[in-house]
Backbone as CSV, one residue per row, in Angstrom:
resi,resn,N_x,N_y,N_z,CA_x,CA_y,CA_z,C_x,C_y,C_z
1,UNK,45.818,-122.870,183.140,46.052,-123.760,182.276,45.016,-124.389,181.387
2,UNK,43.854,-124.606,182.143,42.606,-125.086,181.476,42.229,-124.050,180.284
3,UNK,42.320,-122.708,180.791,41.968,-121.724,179.761,42.761,-121.636,178.518
4,UNK,44.202,-121.785,178.797,45.142,-121.955,177.757,44.871,-122.985,176.810
5,UNK,44.445,-124.191,177.454,44.241,-125.276,176.753,43.093,-125.251,175.849
6,UNK,42.143,-124.657,176.344,40.768,-124.449,175.750,41.035,-123.469,174.587
7,UNK,41.702,-122.399,174.834,41.962,-121.510,173.781,42.779,-122.169,172.533
8,UNK,43.694,-122.989,173.076,44.600,-123.589,171.925,43.619,-124.546,171.113
9,UNK,42.591,-125.191,171.883,41.856,-126.073,171.001,40.809,-125.175,170.021
10,UNK,40.625,-123.968,170.446,39.741,-123.233,169.600,40.606,-122.575,168.418
11,UNK,41.891,-122.328,168.710,42.715,-121.849,167.917,43.018,-122.813,166.700
12,UNK,43.118,-124.203,167.006,43.435,-125.128,166.105,42.002,-125.449,165.264
13,UNK,41.007,-125.393,165.874,39.573,-125.661,165.117,39.483,-124.406,164.133
14,UNK,39.786,-123.263,164.667,39.535,-121.920,163.681,40.498,-122.118,162.429
15,UNK,41.763,-122.618,162.768,42.787,-122.758,161.696,42.253,-123.882,160.626
16,UNK,41.655,-124.795,161.164,41.002,-125.841,160.346,39.962,-125.327,159.424
17,UNK,39.159,-124.671,159.955,37.998,-123.929,159.251,38.640,-122.866,158.241
18,UNK,39.552,-122.214,158.516,40.179,-121.369,157.550,40.902,-122.063,156.453
19,UNK,41.537,-123.311,156.736,42.142,-123.965,155.713,41.200,-124.778,154.656
20,UNK,40.072,-125.077,155.465,39.019,-125.807,154.567,38.189,-124.671,153.666
21,UNK,38.052,-123.410,154.237,37.562,-122.392,153.406,38.454,-122.146,152.256
22,UNK,39.661,-121.940,152.481,40.755,-121.794,151.495,40.690,-122.847,150.460
23,UNK,40.652,-124.046,150.818,40.741,-125.071,149.947,39.383,-125.215,148.961
24,UNK,38.409,-124.795,149.515,37.144,-124.828,148.891,37.072,-123.589,147.704
25,UNK,37.725,-122.431,148.168,37.773,-121.375,147.188,38.740,-121.756,146.172
26,UNK,39.806,-122.491,146.467,40.742,-122.882,145.391,40.116,-123.648,144.389
27,UNK,39.020,-124.500,144.754,38.558,-125.461,143.816,37.190,-124.779,143.123
28,UNK,37.121,-123.516,143.197,35.757,-122.954,142.482,36.325,-122.174,141.293
29,UNK,35.559,-122.169,140.345,35.870,-121.317,139.310,34.613,-120.517,138.754
30,UNK,34.398,-120.208,137.644,33.038,-119.464,137.361,32.974,-119.496,135.733
31,UNK,31.889,-119.174,135.330,31.441,-119.201,133.842,30.583,-117.982,133.557
32,UNK,30.845,-117.420,132.417,30.043,-116.182,131.771,29.601,-116.628,130.568
33,UNK,28.479,-116.495,130.352,27.880,-116.740,128.895,27.446,-115.423,128.381
34,UNK,28.050,-114.838,127.363,27.820,-113.644,126.682,26.821,-113.509,125.669
35,UNK,25.946,-112.561,125.419,24.932,-112.366,124.503,23.545,-111.769,124.907
36,UNK,22.959,-111.186,124.035,21.703,-110.403,124.234,20.585,-111.271,123.542
37,UNK,19.757,-111.756,124.349,18.673,-112.495,123.986,17.725,-111.756,122.985
38,UNK,17.019,-112.437,121.958,16.055,-111.853,121.304,14.828,-111.616,122.122
39,UNK,13.957,-110.594,121.518,12.753,-110.518,122.173,11.755,-111.715,122.316
40,UNK,11.969,-112.604,121.231,11.171,-113.926,121.201,11.569,-114.921,122.081
41,UNK,12.852,-114.875,122.783,13.291,-115.771,123.721,13.111,-115.320,125.297
42,UNK,12.035,-115.897,125.826,11.533,-115.354,126.980,12.072,-115.742,128.242
43,UNK,12.921,-116.818,128.208,13.423,-117.465,129.548,14.669,-116.503,129.853
44,UNK,15.443,-116.515,128.751,16.731,-115.659,128.822,17.730,-116.149,130.038
45,UNK,17.772,-117.371,130.311,18.679,-117.933,131.336,19.492,-119.151,130.687
46,UNK,20.888,-119.029,131.221,21.727,-120.180,130.786,21.402,-121.364,131.981
47,UNK,21.302,-122.390,131.368,21.244,-123.786,132.229,22.477,-124.489,132.238
48,UNK,23.030,-124.985,133.312,24.388,-125.690,133.272,24.077,-126.918,134.302
49,UNK,24.760,-128.164,134.124,24.763,-129.257,135.069,26.128,-129.747,134.985
50,UNK,26.667,-129.937,136.106,28.065,-130.617,136.318,27.912,-132.092,136.156
51,UNK,28.630,-132.767,135.200,28.794,-134.119,134.811,30.055,-134.644,134.925
52,UNK,30.371,-136.003,135.208,31.623,-136.508,135.274,31.843,-137.179,133.818
53,UNK,32.944,-136.679,133.245,33.346,-136.969,131.951,33.420,-138.535,131.850
54,UNK,32.584,-139.129,130.744,32.726,-140.402,130.452,31.791,-141.397,131.498
55,UNK,30.958,-140.750,132.160,30.222,-141.370,133.120,28.745,-141.132,132.788
56,UNK,28.075,-142.275,132.491,26.584,-142.115,132.224,25.763,-141.797,133.284
57,UNK,24.880,-140.819,133.144,24.054,-140.524,134.414,24.581,-139.665,135.451
58,UNK,25.640,-138.977,135.162,26.412,-138.344,136.321,26.342,-137.013,136.641
59,UNK,25.181,-136.436,135.820,24.991,-135.001,135.969,24.328,-134.531,137.466
60,UNK,24.756,-133.540,137.928,23.962,-133.010,139.299,22.968,-132.289,138.842
61,UNK,22.249,-131.663,139.955,21.159,-130.733,139.738,21.511,-129.584,138.925
62,UNK,20.769,-129.089,137.946,21.106,-127.896,137.021,21.093,-126.642,138.014
63,UNK,21.913,-125.615,137.373,21.986,-124.284,137.763,21.497,-123.448,136.762
64,UNK,20.780,-122.414,136.989,20.338,-121.410,136.217,20.948,-119.952,136.534
65,UNK,21.339,-119.298,135.479,21.893,-117.911,135.747,21.689,-117.025,134.565
66,UNK,21.872,-115.770,134.762,21.652,-114.732,133.759,22.802,-114.589,132.709
67,UNK,22.456,-114.234,131.634,23.365,-113.902,130.563,24.348,-112.614,131.035
68,UNK,25.634,-112.832,130.488,26.433,-111.556,130.973,26.857,-111.330,132.372
69,UNK,26.664,-112.553,133.160,26.839,-112.423,134.411,27.821,-113.547,134.883
70,UNK,28.753,-113.282,135.797,29.652,-114.203,136.260,29.107,-115.055,137.266
71,UNK,29.038,-116.357,136.899,28.350,-117.381,137.974,29.318,-118.327,138.481
72,UNK,29.572,-118.324,139.865,30.716,-119.133,140.399,30.123,-120.680,140.483
73,UNK,31.078,-121.573,140.031,30.825,-123.067,139.913,32.060,-123.712,140.440
74,UNK,31.661,-124.996,140.824,32.670,-125.832,141.187,33.670,-126.388,140.058
75,UNK,34.713,-126.531,140.228,35.699,-127.026,139.139,35.153,-128.301,138.684
76,UNK,35.179,-128.367,137.262,34.627,-129.760,136.616,34.083,-129.438,135.407
77,UNK,33.390,-130.515,134.694,32.826,-130.395,133.236,31.333,-130.145,133.477
78,UNK,30.798,-129.510,132.463,29.369,-129.139,132.473,28.791,-129.132,131.157
79,UNK,27.454,-129.662,131.206,26.655,-129.427,130.137,26.050,-127.940,130.063
80,UNK,25.928,-127.412,128.968,25.560,-125.999,129.061,24.551,-125.657,127.933
81,UNK,23.311,-125.044,128.409,22.298,-124.836,127.413,21.697,-123.442,127.457
82,UNK,20.998,-122.808,126.404,20.394,-121.763,126.487,19.376,-121.865,125.620
83,UNK,18.052,-121.732,126.116,16.934,-121.669,125.199,16.784,-122.965,124.218
84,UNK,16.994,-124.103,124.809,16.833,-125.213,124.008,18.083,-125.417,123.087
85,UNK,19.025,-124.730,123.021,20.294,-125.013,122.379,21.399,-125.334,123.252
86,UNK,22.262,-126.145,122.940,23.286,-126.878,123.595,24.716,-126.428,123.098
87,UNK,25.549,-126.221,123.919,26.895,-126.054,123.426,27.486,-127.176,123.058
88,UNK,28.296,-127.282,121.996,28.874,-128.584,121.551,29.943,-129.061,122.558
89,UNK,29.641,-130.167,123.089,30.624,-130.904,124.036,30.648,-130.347,125.552
90,UNK,31.353,-131.088,126.446,31.318,-130.598,127.880,32.329,-129.534,127.900
91,UNK,31.889,-128.666,128.792,32.686,-127.178,128.980,33.316,-127.323,130.301
92,UNK,34.785,-127.158,130.197,35.426,-127.347,131.340,35.662,-126.044,132.233
93,UNK,35.383,-126.049,133.531,35.631,-124.872,134.452,36.711,-125.171,135.385
94,UNK,37.718,-124.217,135.388,39.043,-124.573,136.113,39.060,-123.607,137.305
95,UNK,39.576,-124.311,138.291,39.580,-123.451,139.735,40.343,-122.075,139.566
96,UNK,39.717,-120.982,139.968,40.344,-119.782,139.867,40.379,-118.992,138.621
97,UNK,39.485,-119.589,137.618,39.514,-119.031,136.304,37.950,-118.896,135.899
98,UNK,37.694,-117.843,135.003,36.377,-117.579,134.504,36.325,-118.049,133.068
99,UNK,35.515,-119.185,132.650,35.173,-119.740,131.403,34.159,-118.927,130.804
100,UNK,34.546,-118.258,129.464,33.625,-117.314,128.927,33.136,-118.069,127.580
101,UNK,31.945,-118.151,127.430,31.345,-118.673,126.177,30.495,-117.469,125.609
102,UNK,30.274,-117.490,124.211,29.622,-116.599,123.545,28.516,-117.127,122.746
103,UNK,27.211,-116.504,122.865,26.162,-117.007,121.994,26.452,-116.462,120.465
104,UNK,25.866,-117.182,119.633,25.987,-116.570,118.323,24.606,-115.984,117.720
105,UNK,24.575,-115.102,116.762,23.424,-114.472,116.380,22.997,-115.192,114.971
106,UNK,21.691,-115.715,115.193,21.117,-116.327,113.829,20.101,-115.381,113.320
107,UNK,20.420,-114.874,112.192,19.663,-114.007,111.466,18.565,-114.766,110.716
108,UNK,17.208,-114.669,110.787,16.324,-115.220,110.221,16.018,-114.714,108.818
109,UNK,16.160,-115.731,107.936,15.968,-115.350,106.387,14.341,-114.659,106.228
110,UNK,14.422,-113.923,105.332,13.135,-113.091,104.930,12.205,-114.117,104.069
111,UNK,11.829,-115.145,104.731,11.047,-116.260,103.785,9.529,-115.613,103.990
112,UNK,8.856,-116.375,103.150,7.351,-115.924,102.929,6.559,-116.593,104.180
113,UNK,5.735,-115.656,104.782,5.038,-116.028,106.020,5.038,-114.874,107.145
114,UNK,4.016,-114.812,107.905,3.914,-113.847,108.873,4.719,-114.222,110.015
115,UNK,4.746,-115.380,110.477,5.335,-115.889,111.614,6.348,-117.190,111.286
116,UNK,7.427,-117.339,111.872,8.227,-118.283,111.736,8.725,-118.988,112.971
117,UNK,9.344,-120.154,112.829,9.849,-120.847,114.171,11.085,-121.353,113.872
118,UNK,12.075,-121.421,114.795,13.423,-121.718,114.594,13.498,-122.855,115.619
119,UNK,14.119,-123.999,115.094,14.226,-125.210,116.006,15.605,-125.924,115.500
120,UNK,16.114,-126.768,116.451,17.154,-127.547,116.211,17.112,-128.507,115.269
121,UNK,18.017,-128.582,114.392,18.037,-129.456,112.970,18.528,-130.785,113.492
122,UNK,17.718,-131.728,114.005,18.238,-132.959,114.567,18.604,-133.966,113.377
123,UNK,18.398,-133.698,112.232,18.922,-134.301,111.006,20.429,-134.314,110.774
124,UNK,20.957,-133.113,111.329,22.506,-132.873,111.369,23.182,-133.598,112.307
125,UNK,24.290,-134.068,112.047,25.121,-134.885,112.842,25.492,-134.204,114.039
126,UNK,25.754,-132.764,113.795,26.271,-131.733,114.886,25.033,-131.970,115.943
127,UNK,23.836,-131.629,115.748,22.720,-131.632,116.861,22.487,-133.090,117.173
128,UNK,22.681,-134.032,116.385,22.541,-135.299,117.126,23.531,-135.760,118.061
129,UNK,24.891,-135.364,117.828,25.847,-135.699,118.835,25.625,-134.890,120.154
130,UNK,25.194,-133.604,120.076,24.782,-132.972,121.151,23.567,-133.521,121.841
131,UNK,22.606,-134.107,121.349,21.453,-134.531,121.852,21.870,-135.786,122.717
132,UNK,22.683,-136.721,121.959,23.034,-137.981,122.443,23.822,-137.683,123.746
133,UNK,24.756,-136.674,123.639,25.773,-136.483,124.835,24.890,-136.108,126.034
134,UNK,23.700,-135.137,125.719,23.049,-134.714,126.963,22.175,-135.843,127.563
135,UNK,21.773,-136.698,126.684,20.927,-137.975,127.175,21.932,-138.928,127.908
136,UNK,23.035,-139.119,127.375,23.921,-139.876,128.093,24.297,-139.618,129.321
137,UNK,24.578,-138.288,129.486,25.197,-137.599,130.812,23.910,-137.425,131.838
138,UNK,22.791,-137.157,131.326,21.630,-136.740,132.138,20.547,-137.848,132.169
139,UNK,20.599,-139.082,131.628,19.852,-140.037,131.386,18.326,-139.661,130.871
140,UNK,18.279,-138.396,130.486,16.958,-137.978,129.918,17.339,-136.906,129.222
141,UNK,16.329,-136.058,128.485,16.461,-134.901,127.829,16.976,-133.959,128.577
142,UNK,17.966,-132.917,128.240,18.393,-131.793,129.137,17.391,-130.766,129.227
143,UNK,16.400,-130.556,128.060,15.478,-129.755,128.287,14.016,-130.340,128.285
144,UNK,13.140,-129.675,128.756,11.747,-130.023,128.912,11.058,-129.456,127.571
145,UNK,9.900,-130.105,127.236,9.148,-129.793,126.193,7.757,-129.555,126.475
146,UNK,7.128,-128.369,126.267,5.805,-128.199,126.416,4.863,-128.922,125.808
147,UNK,3.688,-129.164,126.040,2.605,-129.937,125.301,2.115,-129.330,124.293
148,UNK,2.244,-127.864,124.131,1.851,-127.174,123.055,3.203,-127.123,121.881
149,UNK,3.159,-125.840,121.405,4.265,-125.735,120.353,5.380,-125.173,120.770
150,UNK,5.428,-124.437,121.823,6.875,-123.875,122.190,7.698,-124.875,122.880
151,UNK,8.950,-124.671,122.874,9.964,-125.596,123.139,10.060,-126.141,124.666
152,UNK,10.082,-125.064,125.602,10.507,-125.440,126.997,9.423,-125.316,128.019
153,UNK,9.143,-126.259,128.798,8.187,-126.199,129.960,8.439,-125.017,130.871
154,UNK,9.506,-124.501,130.789,9.646,-123.424,131.987,8.572,-122.364,131.805
155,UNK,7.954,-122.373,130.541,6.891,-121.296,130.433,5.574,-121.798,130.914
156,UNK,5.299,-123.000,131.333,4.201,-123.473,131.830,4.095,-123.469,133.245
157,UNK,3.023,-123.920,133.851,3.077,-123.993,135.402,3.616,-125.234,135.826
158,UNK,4.060,-125.115,137.128,4.904,-126.086,137.792,4.078,-127.410,137.881
159,UNK,2.807,-127.288,138.057,1.870,-128.687,138.070,1.708,-129.356,136.786
160,UNK,2.153,-128.743,135.647,1.841,-129.439,134.455,2.890,-130.426,134.228
161,UNK,2.476,-131.617,133.509,3.301,-132.698,133.254,4.196,-132.505,131.944
162,UNK,5.142,-133.193,132.034,5.994,-133.013,130.785,6.464,-134.545,130.167
163,UNK,6.010,-135.028,129.231,6.339,-136.339,128.991,7.717,-136.626,128.651
164,UNK,8.354,-135.789,127.807,9.641,-135.854,127.548,10.744,-135.972,128.638
165,UNK,10.477,-135.205,129.630,11.343,-135.380,130.939,11.214,-136.634,131.610
166,UNK,10.051,-137.340,131.501,9.865,-138.583,132.162,10.393,-139.780,131.322
167,UNK,10.845,-139.387,130.238,11.403,-140.491,129.248,12.719,-141.107,129.489
168,UNK,12.990,-141.388,131.069,14.218,-142.071,131.274,13.862,-143.644,131.108
169,UNK,14.797,-144.495,131.479,14.697,-145.946,131.338,14.695,-146.432,132.803
170,UNK,14.211,-145.816,133.620,14.112,-146.311,135.179,13.204,-147.505,135.204
171,UNK,12.173,-147.615,134.213,11.182,-148.792,134.397,11.643,-149.992,133.650
172,UNK,12.940,-149.943,133.191,13.547,-151.287,132.826,13.547,-152.440,133.707
173,UNK,13.203,-153.589,133.404,13.303,-154.789,134.058,14.694,-155.327,134.201
174,UNK,14.942,-156.163,135.124,16.246,-156.753,135.496,16.666,-157.578,134.223
175,UNK,18.024,-157.286,133.968,18.617,-158.068,132.832,18.501,-159.474,132.806
176,UNK,18.152,-160.046,131.604,17.989,-161.419,131.365,19.153,-162.281,131.293
177,UNK,19.124,-163.366,131.920,20.151,-164.357,131.613,19.847,-164.960,130.467
178,UNK,21.027,-165.780,129.848,20.603,-166.687,128.798,19.623,-167.963,129.077
179,UNK,19.875,-168.238,130.294,18.832,-169.257,130.837,17.388,-168.613,130.968
180,UNK,17.370,-167.334,131.234,15.952,-166.646,131.220,15.407,-166.590,129.868
181,UNK,16.251,-166.299,128.994,15.801,-166.168,127.562,15.334,-167.508,127.037
182,UNK,16.122,-168.427,127.370,15.637,-169.826,126.742,14.139,-170.405,127.397
183,UNK,13.883,-169.868,128.371,12.526,-170.189,129.034,11.433,-169.310,128.822
184,UNK,11.578,-168.195,127.903,10.521,-167.308,127.856,9.296,-168.034,126.912
185,UNK,8.190,-167.599,127.269,6.909,-168.427,126.588,7.016,-167.653,125.131
186,UNK,6.635,-168.513,124.047,6.797,-167.987,122.655,5.873,-166.919,122.400
187,UNK,4.678,-166.744,123.160,3.708,-165.608,122.922,4.361,-164.331,123.109
188,UNK,5.206,-164.249,124.156,5.673,-162.943,124.565,7.290,-162.891,124.303
189,UNK,7.901,-163.831,123.694,9.312,-163.836,123.409,9.696,-162.610,122.839
190,UNK,9.274,-162.303,121.770,9.689,-161.116,120.942,9.657,-159.769,121.696
191,UNK,8.491,-159.557,122.470,8.438,-158.210,123.048,9.335,-158.242,124.251
192,UNK,9.495,-159.273,125.022,10.496,-159.391,126.161,12.019,-159.159,125.621
193,UNK,12.214,-159.810,124.508,13.540,-159.691,124.045,13.865,-158.234,123.561
194,UNK,12.906,-157.455,123.071,13.070,-156.181,122.548,13.358,-155.311,123.803
195,UNK,12.645,-155.508,124.698,12.706,-154.511,125.895,14.074,-154.931,126.536
196,UNK,14.590,-156.191,126.555,15.914,-156.349,127.056,17.023,-155.851,126.438
197,UNK,16.858,-155.947,125.002,17.768,-155.278,124.142,18.042,-153.807,124.480
198,UNK,16.829,-153.097,124.531,16.753,-151.561,124.692,17.421,-151.177,126.067
199,UNK,16.971,-151.907,126.961,17.477,-151.684,128.482,19.016,-152.023,128.462
200,UNK,19.495,-153.009,127.868,20.795,-153.323,128.010,21.637,-152.290,127.344
201,UNK,21.134,-151.630,126.230,21.773,-150.567,125.324,22.067,-149.501,126.389
202,UNK,21.138,-149.139,127.102,21.168,-148.113,128.150,22.008,-148.409,129.415
203,UNK,21.981,-149.559,129.758,22.945,-150.005,130.853,24.354,-150.155,130.504
204,UNK,24.462,-150.442,129.345,25.962,-150.836,128.947,26.841,-149.678,128.267
205,UNK,25.977,-148.473,127.997,26.529,-147.447,127.240,27.643,-146.830,128.006
206,UNK,28.947,-146.778,127.270,29.976,-146.113,127.777,30.302,-144.767,127.162
207,UNK,29.616,-144.388,126.154,29.717,-143.280,125.344,28.434,-142.678,124.882
208,UNK,28.271,-141.513,124.543,26.883,-141.068,123.877,26.571,-141.857,122.667
209,UNK,27.553,-142.081,121.834,27.397,-142.843,120.489,26.601,-144.266,120.947
210,UNK,26.844,-144.744,121.802,26.343,-145.983,122.251,24.713,-146.075,122.389
211,UNK,24.245,-144.802,122.480,22.706,-144.730,122.785,21.911,-144.352,121.292
212,UNK,22.789,-144.236,120.316,22.060,-143.929,118.905,20.915,-144.571,118.621
213,UNK,21.017,-145.992,118.932,19.956,-147.045,118.562,18.664,-146.829,119.297
214,UNK,18.748,-145.961,120.325,17.389,-145.388,120.839,16.561,-144.416,120.107
215,UNK,17.196,-143.873,119.059,16.440,-142.521,118.446,16.506,-142.908,116.994
216,UNK,15.443,-142.434,116.423,15.284,-142.585,114.990,15.315,-141.106,114.477
217,UNK,16.635,-140.571,114.185,16.638,-139.041,113.699,16.324,-139.007,112.170
218,UNK,16.345,-140.263,111.438,16.022,-139.999,109.976,14.681,-139.809,109.740
219,UNK,13.700,-140.265,110.866,12.405,-140.074,110.652,11.729,-138.630,111.216
220,UNK,12.911,-137.736,111.285,12.668,-136.301,111.581,11.582,-135.683,110.672
221,UNK,10.547,-135.222,110.981,9.458,-134.469,110.355,9.109,-133.238,111.030
222,UNK,9.940,-132.156,110.234,9.563,-130.753,110.842,10.293,-130.730,112.175
223,UNK,11.321,-131.365,112.560,12.024,-131.245,113.658,11.583,-132.238,114.797
224,UNK,10.690,-133.205,114.446,10.262,-134.188,115.301,11.010,-135.431,115.095
225,UNK,11.380,-136.103,116.292,12.219,-137.360,116.120,11.495,-138.483,116.943
226,UNK,11.756,-139.802,116.684,11.149,-141.020,117.504,12.206,-141.484,118.399
227,UNK,11.630,-141.766,119.563,12.481,-142.527,120.653,12.015,-143.866,121.045
228,UNK,12.799,-144.824,121.108,12.391,-146.240,121.319,12.382,-146.237,122.831
229,UNK,11.281,-146.230,123.572,11.371,-146.005,125.031,10.771,-147.319,125.776
230,UNK,11.200,-147.632,127.004,10.718,-148.580,127.771,9.911,-148.145,128.962
231,UNK,8.659,-148.569,129.153,8.043,-148.042,130.295,7.976,-149.096,131.336
232,UNK,7.461,-148.818,132.621,7.267,-149.867,133.549,5.995,-150.341,133.296
233,UNK,5.721,-151.628,133.323,6.720,-152.761,133.756,7.384,-153.468,132.676
234,UNK,7.877,-152.688,131.771,8.763,-153.406,130.709,7.920,-153.519,129.505
235,UNK,7.486,-152.268,128.937,6.749,-152.413,127.597,7.414,-151.362,126.649
236,UNK,7.879,-151.945,125.502,8.430,-151.032,124.551,7.536,-150.211,123.793
237,UNK,7.829,-148.894,123.439,6.841,-148.209,122.539,7.710,-147.039,122.049
238,UNK,7.149,-146.399,120.959,7.789,-145.306,120.277,7.133,-143.999,120.631
239,UNK,7.954,-143.084,120.890,7.538,-141.852,121.538,7.997,-140.536,120.568
240,UNK,7.296,-139.813,120.237,7.638,-138.714,119.298,7.949,-137.524,120.037
241,UNK,9.091,-136.979,119.917,9.400,-135.707,120.470,9.026,-134.539,119.635
242,UNK,8.468,-133.533,120.361,8.128,-132.342,119.536,9.404,-131.516,119.161
243,UNK,9.167,-130.547,118.319,10.361,-129.640,118.016,11.004,-129.032,119.107
244,UNK,12.416,-128.947,119.163,13.163,-128.219,120.090,13.349,-126.847,119.543
245,UNK,12.080,-125.930,119.759,12.138,-124.508,119.498,13.266,-123.784,120.177
246,UNK,13.946,-122.695,119.688,14.830,-122.022,120.517,14.245,-120.704,120.821
247,UNK,13.054,-120.304,120.512,12.262,-119.138,120.555,10.854,-119.300,120.536
248,UNK,9.957,-118.388,121.042,8.582,-118.424,120.627,8.425,-118.134,118.998
249,UNK,7.478,-118.258,118.446,7.203,-117.785,116.940,7.632,-116.291,116.752
250,UNK,8.270,-115.951,115.794,8.697,-114.693,115.492,8.593,-114.395,114.103
251,UNK,8.938,-113.098,113.671,8.795,-112.651,112.336,10.061,-112.878,111.450
252,UNK,9.764,-113.076,110.056,10.805,-113.142,109.123,11.687,-111.882,109.374
253,UNK,13.062,-112.014,109.068,14.020,-110.866,109.101,14.293,-110.581,110.523
254,UNK,13.836,-111.212,111.440,14.284,-110.975,113.045,15.558,-111.946,113.226
255,UNK,15.850,-112.108,114.514,17.071,-112.872,114.875,16.792,-113.699,116.158
256,UNK,17.527,-114.654,116.423,17.526,-115.312,117.749,19.147,-115.492,118.158
257,UNK,19.408,-115.899,119.376,20.770,-116.102,119.860,20.828,-117.512,120.202
258,UNK,21.752,-118.070,119.782,21.949,-119.549,120.021,23.308,-120.058,120.306
259,UNK,23.688,-121.317,120.571,24.945,-121.909,120.796,25.252,-122.207,119.282
260,UNK,26.673,-122.398,119.059,26.927,-122.961,117.632,26.244,-124.198,117.394
261,UNK,25.617,-124.409,116.367,25.013,-125.502,115.747,24.395,-125.482,114.522
262,UNK,23.346,-126.434,114.317,22.581,-126.400,113.000,21.106,-126.345,113.455
263,UNK,20.422,-125.419,112.675,19.148,-125.028,113.043,18.403,-124.869,111.774
264,UNK,16.881,-125.120,111.974,15.911,-124.956,110.835,14.947,-123.673,110.975
265,UNK,14.883,-123.039,109.989,13.933,-121.723,110.222,12.584,-122.398,109.077
266,UNK,11.564,-122.228,109.609,10.221,-122.496,108.924,9.058,-121.723,109.168
267,UNK,8.357,-121.358,108.143,7.205,-120.525,108.313,6.124,-121.336,108.732
268,UNK,5.040,-120.738,109.675,3.974,-121.325,110.109,2.796,-121.293,109.244
269,UNK,1.907,-122.277,109.267,0.724,-122.431,108.315,0.559,-123.390,107.527
270,UNK,-0.483,-123.793,107.127,-0.888,-125.198,106.441,-0.092,-125.043,105.000
271,UNK,0.332,-123.868,104.438,0.865,-123.814,103.130,2.390,-123.443,103.216
272,UNK,2.988,-123.727,104.498,4.447,-123.419,104.689,5.048,-124.585,103.947
273,UNK,6.238,-123.873,103.250,7.159,-124.774,102.529,8.216,-125.267,103.518
274,UNK,9.104,-126.397,102.984,10.046,-127.036,103.913,10.818,-126.087,104.418
275,UNK,11.403,-126.186,105.681,12.370,-125.180,106.464,13.705,-125.076,105.810
276,UNK,14.307,-124.158,106.007,15.542,-123.627,105.663,16.563,-123.874,106.709
277,UNK,17.569,-124.639,106.295,18.663,-124.921,107.387,19.799,-123.897,107.438
278,UNK,20.088,-123.577,108.732,21.110,-122.480,108.963,22.014,-123.115,109.778
279,UNK,23.373,-122.914,109.574,24.465,-123.340,110.528,25.000,-122.124,110.904
280,UNK,25.403,-122.047,112.380,25.818,-120.860,113.126,26.955,-121.420,114.008
281,UNK,28.071,-120.453,113.624,29.203,-120.539,114.498,30.010,-121.955,114.113
282,UNK,29.819,-122.424,113.037,30.570,-123.677,112.534,31.290,-123.509,111.267
């Protein structure tokens, strides 16, 4: 009787494990991003992070995977990037289904110059919307920027610091009450109120558009934008983002692979003219 009872317990336990595994399998889907990276795109990895739609700072730890490979992912919505380019909007992965995205080919015009760079055109509303969306869900830039000219810090050593990735607002002080504001010393009043305004913008954001006041896209100089940041222990300062390049410098007449969006192609050198804007997949 004891043996039968023990066997019955094991059977129930095994049945529970099978049911749990089946339920987990049912909640899993997958994603494939198709395309052939250009020779100047050295990382060649897709980057995704699962985020809760409409919830600020909800992204999980990112997952990296190869192009043209089916990657198993939990059901949900994802930010999706490739070589500093972002797919427009969150991408839905459904249980039991494979979500397929395709990279677009950006043919680089034969402009004058031996080497050219291609970067995201953050003067365009399309790229601004994608930028704000990634910042809203991730609380910081989705990509890292190298201290030099190329776009992503994955090319540098793990020990090297990246200022852009540290530009979260975790250093914000506690929200000021109306009574606190009335008691501020005149000498520091303007500075403290500016910090409180910026921090409340981040705290109260319910959509990516609510964060637009943190960034000056109109001040874009060759792909560089300005961010109004708050450092600990509560000091407001302007930080300039370097260009979000989508590849290492390459030759005119070559190509890069990107997600649909707006990009700028510019020759390198002191005599280089203004960049040429190119829209892809739109």
